[in-house]
C-alpha positions in Angstrom: 6.7 71.9 19.3 2.9 72.1 20.3 1.0 69.1 20.0 -1.2 71.3 17.5 1.7 72.0 15.4 3.0 67.9 15.3 -0.6 67.3 14.4 -0.7 69.3 11.3 3.0 68.0 10.4 1.8 64.2 11.0 -1.4 65.0 9.0 0.6 66.4 6.1 3.1 63.2 6.2 -0.2 60.9 5.8 -1.5 62.6 2.7 1.8 62.3 1.2 2.1 58.8 1.9 -1.3 58.1 0.8 -0.7 60.1 -2.6 2.7 57.7 -3.0 0.7 54.6 -2.5 -2.1 55.7 -5.0 0.4 57.0 -7.7 3.1 53.8 -7.2 2.0 50.7 -9.3 1.7 47.6 -7.1 4.4 45.3 -7.0 3.7 41.7 -8.6 4.0 39.3 -5.3 6.8 37.1 -5.5 6.4 33.3 -6.5 6.3 30.8 -4.0 9.6 29.1 -3.8 8.6 25.2 -3.7 9.7 23.4 -0.7 13.1 21.7 -1.4 13.1 18.0 -1.0 16.3 16.7 0.3 16.9 12.9 -0.1 19.6 10.2 0.1 18.1 8.1 -2.7 20.7 8.8 -5.4 20.3 6.0 -8.8 22.9 8.3 -10.5 25.4 7.5 -7.6 24.6 3.8 -8.0 24.5 4.0 -11.6 28.2 5.5 -11.9 29.6 2.7 -9.9 27.6 -0.1 -11.6 29.2 0.5 -15.1 32.6 -0.2 -13.8 31.7 -3.6 -12.7 33.6 -6.4 -14.2 31.9 -9.5 -15.8 32.3 -11.5 -12.9 31.4 -8.9 -10.5 28.2 -8.2 -12.3 27.7 -12.3 -11.8 28.0 -11.9 -8.2 25.5 -9.6 -7.9 23.3 -11.5 -9.9 24.1 -14.9 -7.5 22.6 -12.6 -4.6 19.1 -11.8 -6.0 20.1 -8.3 -7.1 20.6 -8.7 -10.9 17.8 -6.1 -11.6 19.8 -3.6 -10.6 22.2 -3.7 -13.3 20.0 -2.6 -15.7 19.3 0.5 -14.1 19.3 3.5 -16.1 17.6 6.2 -14.3 20.1 8.6 -13.0 18.2 11.6 -11.4 15.3 11.8 -9.2 12.4 14.3 -10.4 12.3 15.8 -7.1 8.9 17.8 -7.9 7.2 14.5 -8.8 8.6 12.8 -5.6 7.2 15.5 -3.3 4.2 15.8 -5.0 3.8 11.9 -4.3 4.9 12.2 -0.9 1.6 14.7 -0.6 -0.4 11.9 -1.7 1.2 9.2 0.3 -1.2 7.4 2.6 1.4 5.9 5.4 -1.3 4.0 7.2 -3.1 2.5 4.1 0.2 2.1 2.7 -1.3 3.8 -0.5 -1.2 6.6 -3.4 -4.4 8.5 -3.5 -3.8 10.2 -6.7 -6.1 10.6 -9.9 -8.9 10.4 -7.9 -8.2 6.9 -6.8 -6.5 5.2 -3.8 -4.2 2.8 -5.1 -2.1 0.9 -2.9 1.3 -0.4 -2.5 2.2 -4.1 -1.7 5.7 -6.1 -1.7 4.5 -7.3 -5.4 4.7 -3.5 -6.8 8.0 -3.4 -5.4 9.0 -6.6 -7.1 7.6 -5.6 -10.6 9.0 -1.9 -10.5 12.6 -3.0 -9.1 13.0 -6.3 -9.6 13.6 -7.7 -5.9 11.7 -10.6 -4.5 8.9 -10.5 -2.7 8.7 -13.8 -0.4 11.0 -15.6 1.5 12.1 -14.7 5.1 11.6 -11.4 6.9 14.5 -9.2 6.9 15.5 -8.5 10.4 18.4 -5.7 10.9 18.5 -5.9 14.8 20.4 -8.2 17.0 23.2 -8.7 19.7 25.9 -5.8 18.8 29.1 -8.5 19.5 27.5 -10.8 16.4 28.6 -7.9 14.1 31.4 -6.3 16.5 34.2 -8.0 14.1 31.7 -6.9 10.7 31.8 -3.0 12.3 35.5 -3.3 12.5 36.1 -4.5 8.8 34.1 -1.4 7.8 34.9 1.3 9.8 31.5 1.6 11.0 31.2 4.7 13.5 28.3 5.8 15.9 26.9 7.5 12.7 27.3 4.6 10.5 29.3 3.3 7.5 31.0 5.8 5.0 29.7 5.7 1.5 33.2 6.8 0.2 34.7 3.6 1.9 32.2 1.3 0.1 32.7 3.0 -3.1 36.6 1.9 -2.9 35.5 -1.4 -1.9 33.7 -2.0 -5.2 36.1 -0.1 -7.1 38.7 -3.2 -6.5 38.3 -6.4 -8.8 37.5 -8.9 -6.1 34.0 -10.4 -6.7 33.8 -12.6 -3.6 32.1 -12.3 -0.2 33.3 -8.9 0.7 32.2 -7.4 -2.4 29.1 -8.5 -1.8 28.5 -7.9 1.2 30.3 -4.0 -0.1 27.4 -4.0 -2.3 24.6 -4.7 -0.2 25.2 -2.1 1.7 25.9 0.5 -1.0 23.0 -0.1 -2.8 21.0 0.0 0.6 22.2 3.1 1.7 22.0 5.0 -1.4 19.1 3.5 -3.2 16.7 1.3 -1.4 16.6 2.2 1.9 18.5 5.3 2.5 18.1 7.0 5.4 18.1 11.0 6.2 22.0 10.3 7.0 25.0 10.7 4.9 26.2 7.6 5.9 25.0 3.8 5.8 23.3 2.3 8.6 25.3 -0.1 10.8 22.2 -2.1 11.5 22.3 -3.4 8.1 25.2 -5.4 8.9 22.9 -7.7 11.0 21.2 -9.7 8.2 24.8 -10.0 6.3 26.6 -12.3 8.7 25.7 -15.3 6.3 26.2 -14.1 2.6 25.1 -17.7 1.1 21.2 -16.3 2.3 21.0 -13.2 1.7 19.0 -14.5 -1.9 16.7 -15.9 0.4 15.2 -12.4 1.8 11.9 -10.8 1.2 13.7 -7.7 0.1 10.6 -6.3 -1.4 8.6 -6.0 1.9 11.7 -4.7 3.6 12.1 -1.4 1.2 8.4 -1.0 1.2 8.7 -1.2 5.4 11.4 1.5 5.1 10.1 3.6 2.7 6.6 4.0 5.0 8.7 4.3 8.2 11.2 7.0 6.9 8.0 8.8 5.5 6.5 9.0 8.7 9.3 10.2 10.5 9.7 12.9 7.9 6.4 14.2 8.5 6.5 14.0 11.9 9.3 16.4 11.6 12.1 14.2 13.4 13.9 14.3 10.5 15.0 16.9 7.7 15.4 14.8 4.9 13.1 12.1 3.4 14.8 8.7 3.5 13.4 5.4 1.8 13.6 4.6 -2.0 11.6 7.5 -3.7 12.9 6.0 -6.7 10.3 3.3 -6.2 7.4 5.9 -5.9 8.3 7.7 -9.3 8.6 4.9 -11.3 5.2 3.4 -10.0 3.7 6.7 -10.9 4.9 6.6 -14.5 3.9 2.9 -14.8 0.3 3.1 -13.3 -0.9 6.5 -14.3 -1.1 7.0 -18.5 -1.6 10.5 -19.4 -2.2 9.3 -23.2 -4.6 6.6 -24.5 -4.0 3.3 -22.5 -4.3 1.4 -25.9 -1.3 3.4 -27.1 0.9 1.9 -24.1 3.5 -0.7 -25.2 3.5 -4.1 -23.3 4.7 -4.2 -19.8 8.6 -4.5 -19.3 9.5 -6.7 -15.9 11.1 -5.4 -13.7 10.0 -1.4 -15.1 12.9 0.2 -14.0 14.8 -1.2 -17.0 12.4 0.7 -19.4 12.9 4.0 -17.6 15.7 6.1 -19.7 16.8 9.4 -19.1 15.1 10.1 -22.4 12.2 8.9 -21.6 11.9 10.1 -18.3 12.2 13.9 -20.0 9.4 13.1 -22.4 7.7 12.1 -19.9 7.6 15.0 -17.7 7.4 17.0 -20.8 3.8 15.4 -21.4 2.7 16.0 -17.6 3.4 19.8 -17.6 1.8 19.7 -21.1 -1.3 18.7 -19.5 -1.0 21.0 -16.8 1.0 19.2 -14.2 1.0 15.7 -12.4 -2.0 13.9 -11.5 -4.1 14.5 -14.5 -3.6 11.3 -16.2 -5.9 8.2 -15.9 -5.2 5.4 -13.2 -4.3 1.9 -15.1 -2.3 0.0 -12.4 -4.8 -3.2 -13.0 -4.1 -3.1 -16.6 -0.4 -2.8 -15.7 -0.2 -5.6 -13.2 0.2 -2.8 -10.5 -1.4 -1.7 -7.0 -3.3 -5.0 -7.0 -1.8 -5.7 -3.4 -2.2 -9.3 -3.9 0.9 -11.3 -3.3 1.4 -14.8 -1.2 4.2 -14.6 1.1 4.7 -18.5 2.1 6.4 -17.4 5.5 3.5 -15.0 6.7 0.2 -14.9 4.4 -1.6 -11.6 5.0 -3.3 -11.6 1.3 -4.3 -14.0 -1.1 -5.7 -13.8 -4.6 -9.2 -14.0 -4.7 -10.7 -16.9 -7.1 -13.6 -15.8 -9.3 -16.5 -17.3 -7.3 -20.2 -16.3 -7.6 -22.6 -16.7 -4.8 -26.0 -16.3 -5.4 -28.0 -13.4 -4.3 -31.8 -13.4 -3.9 -33.3 -10.2 -2.7 -37.2 -10.8 -1.4 -36.8 -8.3 1.9 -40.2 -6.6 2.7 -39.3 -3.3 4.7 -41.6 -2.6 7.8 -44.6 0.4 8.2 -41.6 2.7 9.9 -39.0 1.8 7.1 -39.7 4.4 4.7 -37.5 2.9 1.5 -39.8 3.5 -1.4 -37.7 6.8 -2.1 -34.7 4.3 -2.3 -36.9 2.1 -4.8 -36.5 -0.6 -2.1 -39.1 -3.2 -2.7 -37.0 -6.3 -2.0 -35.5 -7.6 1.1 -31.8 -9.2 1.2 -31.8 -12.8 1.3 -28.3 -13.8 0.5 -28.6 -17.7 -0.1 -25.5 -19.8 0.9 -26.6 -22.4 -1.3 -28.0 -24.7 1.4 -24.8 -25.1 3.2 -26.0 -26.7 6.3 -23.8 -24.8 9.0 -24.1 -25.8 12.8 -22.4 -23.9 15.7 -21.1 -24.9 18.8 -18.0 -24.5 20.8 -16.4 -27.7 20.3 -18.3 -30.4 18.6 -20.1 -28.2 15.9 -20.1 -29.5 12.1 -19.3 -26.6 10.0 -19.5 -26.3 6.2 -16.9 -25.0 3.6 -18.3 -21.6 2.8 -17.6 -22.0 -1.1 -21.0 -22.9 -2.5 -19.1 -25.4 -4.9 -17.5 -27.3 -2.3 -19.7 -30.0 -0.3 -16.9 -30.5 2.5 -18.6 -30.6 6.0 -16.5 -31.3 9.1 -15.1 -30.2 12.6 -14.0 -26.6 12.4 -10.6 -27.5 13.2 -10.6 -30.1 10.0 -12.4 -27.2 8.0 -9.5 -24.8 8.3 -7.1 -27.3 7.2 -9.3 -27.9 4.0 -9.7 -24.5 3.5 -6.1 -23.4 3.4 -4.9 -26.3 1.3 -7.8 -26.9 -1.1 -8.7 -23.2 -1.4 -5.8 -21.1 -0.5 -6.2 -18.8 -3.7 -10.0 -18.0 -2.7 -10.0 -16.0 0.6 -8.4 -13.4 2.2 -6.5 -13.6 5.7 -7.0 -10.8 8.3 -5.6 -9.5 11.5 -8.6 -8.5 14.1 -8.7 -5.2 15.0 -6.8 -4.0 11.8 -8.2 -1.9 8.8 -7.8 -4.0 5.6 -8.6 -2.8 2.3 -10.3 -5.1 -0.2 -12.0 -4.9 -3.8 -15.3 -7.0 -5.0 -15.5 -7.2 -8.7 -18.3 -6.6 -10.8 -19.1 -10.2 -10.9 -18.1 -11.1 -7.4 -21.0 -11.4 -4.9 -18.8 -12.2 -1.5 -15.4 -12.8 -0.7 -14.3 -15.1 2.4 -12.3 -13.4 5.0 -10.6 -15.7 7.8 -9.1 -14.7 10.6 -5.3 -15.2 11.3 -5.5 -15.2 15.0 -8.4 -18.1 15.9 -9.5 -19.0 11.9 -12.9 -18.1 11.9 -14.4 -17.5 8.9 -16.5 -14.4 7.7 -18.3 -13.7 4.5 -18.2 -9.9 3.4 -21.6 -10.2 0.8 -22.6 -8.1 -1.8 -26.4 -7.6 -3.6 -27.5 -5.4 -6.1 -30.4 -2.7 -5.7 -31.7 -0.4 -8.0 -29.4 2.4 -7.2 -26.4 0.7 -5.8 -24.8 -2.5 -3.8 -25.4 -3.5 -0.4 -22.9 -5.0 1.6 -23.3 -6.9 5.0 -20.3 -9.2 7.2 -21.7 -12.5 8.3 -19.7 -14.9 11.0 -19.8 -18.6 9.9 -17.4 -19.8 12.3 -18.4 -21.7 15.4 -19.7 -19.3 17.4 -21.6 -19.3 20.7 -25.2 -18.0 20.8 -23.8 -14.8 22.9 -20.8 -14.1 20.9 -20.9 -11.3 18.0 -18.2 -9.6 16.1 -18.5 -5.7 15.9 -17.2 -4.6 12.5 -17.0 -1.6 10.5 -17.4 -0.9 6.7 -16.1 2.4 4.8 -16.5 3.5 0.9 -15.3 6.3 -0.1 -15.6 8.4 -3.2 -13.1 11.9 -3.2 -14.0 13.6 0.3 -17.3 11.9 0.8 -17.5 8.3 2.6 -20.1 6.3 3.9 -19.9 4.2 7.2 -21.7 1.1 8.8 -20.8 0.0 12.5 -22.4 -3.2 13.1 -22.6 -6.8 14.6 -22.3 -9.5 12.5 -25.2 -12.2 12.6 -23.7 -15.6 13.3 -25.6 -18.8 11.7 -25.8 -22.0 14.4 -28.0 -24.2 12.9 -29.1 -25.5 9.0 -30.2 -22.7 7.2 -31.2 -21.6 3.9 -30.4 -18.1 4.1 -28.8 -15.3 6.2 -31.5 -13.2 8.1 -32.0 -9.5 7.1 -29.7 -7.9 8.9 -28.0 -4.1 8.9 -26.1 -3.2 5.4 -24.1 -0.5 4.0 -26.1 1.1 0.5 -23.1 1.8 -1.5 -24.5 4.0 -4.9 -23.2 2.9 -8.1 -21.2 6.4 -8.4 -19.2 5.0 -5.8 -17.3 2.1 -8.1 -14.2 2.8 -9.4 -13.4 3.2 -13.3 -13.2 -0.9 -13.3 -16.5 -1.2 -11.7 -15.0 -2.3 -8.6 -16.6 -1.7 -5.3 -13.4 -0.8 -2.9 -13.9 -0.9 0.9 -12.1 -0.6 3.9 -13.0 -3.3 6.4 -12.5 -3.9 9.9 -13.5 -6.9 12.3 -13.2 -6.5 16.2 -12.7 -9.6 18.2 -15.3 -10.2 20.5 -12.8 -10.8 23.4 -11.7 -6.8 22.5 -15.1 -5.2 22.4 -14.8 -3.7 25.8 -14.4 0.3 24.9 -14.7 -0.2 21.5 
């Protein structure tokens, strides 16, 4: 067949094919399958084991600080909700970004939801292998881990002694609180179960949250197919802190929250979620419910301290220079954050420093000031780590926040002023800094996908002053405040010795 003849047949074939496509109705695209969520977190499995416990065994569980789990009623994870929450879980900031707000997560939230203690010694699941060699043999621990079915066999016996308590903790950690991507329970848990008399002294809430953050991070990095960690905590936290009806219709808060969420309650809640159009259509009410505050006191390692409702007078009298065209922003005043005439003198070793709170008249050496503030005003400030971002909130009536560096005890003031269109925010150092020493800091305020940022150096007070000189500040419009009128900020302060390359 010649090329011309081939071309005639090819042309006719294309015409027939085009006619077929134009006359045949288009197929509807197949619905996208939702990604499957693989997790070893199994509350139903734990409920089945607990319901067979004897009264003595239940008392044994209470004696080690895990009595709240005896009231667990939720048997099934809502995997679609958990997957939705995982997509909005910020593991760096340890927060959920839902309903247009960023809700921080803390050990205190774990305590309120799960009923686990949020204070005490840190849980350490590492150490020399020889210390747990006998326990590994006792629980048939292989390289992969400890069999869940083997632990269920121990828990099915009538014993309520030390072996029962240890087996219960291994089981509850491996199936609910801190499951990994594997089916077996991690043998590393044996390291903190050598002394069963001190189990109730641990900060289990922090351990749960740390493990959850780690497991979710590994999942996102593609290091494991299954999601580890306590997804039940995320599920119940969402139910408690997001209202899908009118907040006034909500019942009283039950602590721990897990005891109030039955399968029937959850099914009803899921039904209302679908009627509203899906997850995230409600209103964040975590503060009304006492959740998402990130304010917890840990006696062993104080990272965040509750804030006392204190007020610092703010006067605004700053006259802009000619080149500062601020009239369009209604700036006819300056920023003069008064510190109630505190006398603050700075030197490296012999300085006299005043307490940063306007209601306190203490003045003394800096070393004494640190002890004074920690003992007298422990609930009026926030401890932080240099070079680490920190999320803070200032209420409508709060005009400043005291920040104290955990590394060297230096004090900083996060000042908030008010202008016609928003709040002004700046940071000043009130510690004994030399005249050449400065601290670099940044402030970030976010609303949805928009953000405002300031990167500047702190002003240092070195003598008797009546106010802070004008300095760089961040202007945050009122529209950036949350529904409670609070100003949420991300703050980071660098140590002056670490400024090279920042």
